[in-house]
C-alpha positions, 0 to 999 in steps of 0.5 A: 803191497810187495813182499821184500825179496831176501837176498841171503842165501837160504842154508841147505842143512841136512843131517851128517849121515845123509850128507856123508853118503851124498859126498861119499865120506864115511860118517865117522870121517865126517864127524872127525873133520867136524870135531877138528873144527875144519868144517862148521856144523849146527848141532841140535841135541846130539844131531849134527847138520851140515850145509852143502855149501860148507862141504863143498868149500871144505872140499875145494880147500882140501884138494891137493895141488900137484 
């Protein structure tokens, strides 16, 4: 029996501190962006997890056009 393929994207969740280092943000700046509601996150207890795709979208949307 064939296994059905899941076509949905699998979130690439990682903690906020490693994600901030990955993109060169200060952790406190990233928390402020999330706290303002500009970037979605998943909270489990006090831990905050971010999806790589969401961060990339936020970066693209935040770029200034000249």
